C-alpha positions in Angstrom: 16.5 -15.6 7.0 15.4 -12.0 7.5 16.4 -11.0 4.0 14.4 -13.9 2.6 11.3 -12.8 4.6 11.7 -9.2 3.3 12.0 -10.4 -0.3 9.0 -12.6 0.0 7.0 -9.8 1.6 8.0 -7.3 -1.1 7.1 -9.8 -3.8 3.6 -10.4 -2.2 3.1 -6.7 -1.9 3.8 -6.1 -5.5 1.4 -8.9 -6.5 -1.2 -7.4 -4.2 -0.8 -3.9 -5.8 -0.9 -5.3 -9.4 -4.0 -7.5 -8.6 -5.7 -4.5 -7.0 -5.0 -2.4 -10.1 -6.3 -5.1 -12.5 -9.4 -5.8 -10.5 -10.4 -2.3 -9.7 -12.9 -0.6 -11.9 -13.4 3.0 -12.8 -16.9 4.4 -13.6 -16.9 6.9 -16.4 -19.9 8.9 -17.5 -20.7 8.4 -21.2 -22.3 11.2 -23.3 -24.0 9.0 -25.8 -25.0 5.6 -24.6 -26.2 4.4 -28.0 -23.0 5.3 -29.7 -20.9 3.7 -27.0 -23.0 0.5 -27.1 -22.6 0.1 -30.8 -18.8 0.8 -30.8 -16.5 -2.2 -30.6 -14.3 -1.6 -27.6 -11.5 -3.8 -26.4 -12.1 -5.8 -23.2 -8.9 -4.6 -21.6 -7.7 -1.1 -22.2 -3.9 -1.2 -21.7 -3.5 2.6 -21.2 -6.1 2.6 -18.4 -4.5 -0.6 -16.9 -1.0 0.8 -17.0 -2.2 4.1 -15.5 -3.9 2.2 -12.6 -0.8 0.1 -12.0 1.4 3.2 -11.9 -1.0 5.0 -9.7 -1.2 2.0 -7.3 2.6 1.8 -7.1 3.0 5.5 -6.4 0.4 5.4 -3.7 2.0 2.3 -2.2 5.5 3.9 -2.1 4.1 7.1 -0.6 2.2 5.0 2.0 5.3 3.0 2.9 7.4 6.2 3.2 4.8 7.7 5.6 4.8 4.5 7.7 8.6 4.5 7.8 8.7 8.1 8.9 6.1 7.5 11.5 8.0 4.5 12.8 11.3 6.5 13.0 9.5 9.4 14.8 8.0 6.9 17.3 11.5 5.3 17.8 13.0 8.8 18.5 10.3 9.7 21.0 10.6 6.5 23.0 13.4 6.3 25.6 14.8 3.1 24.2 15.6 1.7 20.7 12.7 -0.3 19.3 14.8 -2.4 17.0 16.9 -3.6 19.9 13.9 -4.2 22.2 12.0 -6.2 19.6 14.9 -8.2 18.0 17.4 -8.7 20.8 15.4 -8.5 24.0 12.2 -10.1 22.6 10.1 -7.3 24.3 6.5 -8.2 23.4 5.1 -5.0 24.6 7.4 -3.0 22.3 6.3 -5.2 19.4 2.6 -4.7 20.2 3.2 -0.9 20.5 4.9 -0.8 17.1 2.1 -3.0 15.5 -0.5 -0.6 16.9 1.3 2.4 15.6 1.7 0.9 12.1 -1.9 -0.2 11.9 -3.1 3.3 13.0 -0.8 5.0 10.5 -1.9 2.6 7.8 -5.6 3.3 8.4 -4.9 7.1 8.2 -2.8 6.7 5.0 -5.5 4.5 3.4 -8.2 7.0 4.3 -6.1 9.9 2.9 -5.3 8.1 -0.3 -8.8 6.7 -0.8 -10.6 10.0 -0.7 
């Protein structure tokens, strides 16, 4: 059951990244507006789109690695094993602490990547 949840979550994350790359826009300054307006340009530039998808995937992987490292450091600093506390003992407080840690790290990573 846990493997199925992980696979579905990974699939949804990939869809989210690709959709974000497709729907995001880049503003580029144009030197000659008249020339640009008269040129026939394709609606979808595949090179730009592939660059955005690759960039999104790289930033997603880097963000997940940072979150994993933060979780492992937090696990080392606590006097108990978080995996055991959450999965086996159903310790809600440990789950809330891990959720808070991941949200805080996620906000920091998002701010660092976004700037």
